[in-house]
C-alpha angles and dihedrals in degrees: 000000000000123000126201134226132171124197132198108227111218104062105013097047106018127018093211122104099217097195091052092048090050092051090050089063090082130051114282090356090132090060092049090049093050091053093048091045091052089048089052090054091050093051092048094048093049090050096237109200114258091003119122132191108268096035083123084093089067095042094056094051096092090057095046090051094046091054096045098249110161143181091272089063091054093050091047092054090049092056093053099036116118120243123224109261111269096011097121092043093049093051091048091049093048093050091049088056093053098260118151105225124205136174127206112188138174086211122113113269095247090059100037096051092048095050095044090049089054093053095042106257114140116241092238087062094056128091117187145140116302106225123174092178097163091056091051091056090062093056100063135087138201092274090059092050092051091050092053092044090055096048093046091055090049093050091051091050095053119098108257092227098050101095094165095055093042093049092048092052096045092045088059094045099046102034105030109023103036106043094078093049133081088252089056092052090051093050092047089060095052111091110181111207099241137118112356091007090061089055090051092050092049092048089053092052090048092049092049089053093046090241139125123232088253087076094053135093113209124195121196143144115193151043091283090060105045096092091050092048090047093050093051093044093050091047091056097256126123116271113190123195105206113198084332131181127230092274096060105030098073091058098052131096088224141353131227126193113195143129089225119064091199086075083084089073097089090050 
């Protein structure tokens, strides 16, 4: 009889934060990313309507485009990214024991498909963020570039500990200034697979297998995973928080801290 397990990617399978590494490809990109990531946390915690954890991956797109980051950069990072110790061996062992293995990741598709291929998860078992970045770059004009240049300078000038000021500025930029622009249209079409969208992806996998979530094991570690962990836990399945932060841990059936993901085997 088959059994079913679904992994998050960044954390349980690879320690690298792909979006952060992409932003580091241009000067002070790490600082811009940290501000946007903090803003993402604030929006999630306030329960902003139609906003899901992980939508950071949509919010950083203007900056990736402005600095000429493309799909080739994403694929290149995927080829050199480290894997969590034991990830490939664990997936192989699970498959040999008749487990159906899935991955649901907020990561961009170019990264998620490459990493899951490296650990042995079939592409049809992967749900991730569709991201035709190169096509987006052809849709923008000088006015868009000037707009991004201005907001980037403003972000870098804001005090890093002033959440209220930062949130006020980014609220205006993302939700009032951008929607009527070509950039806004691009961002509206990007739907990072985090939060509720991870639950929807898992439900689709379960439906395709003719199973309920009670028969699934889910493994996650962060704010993008807590709704998936919660759904599996409440359904009677096993929700595992692997090296998890404070956003994911409360929603899991159990937590595991380890440098070696194959330590999940006894569970």
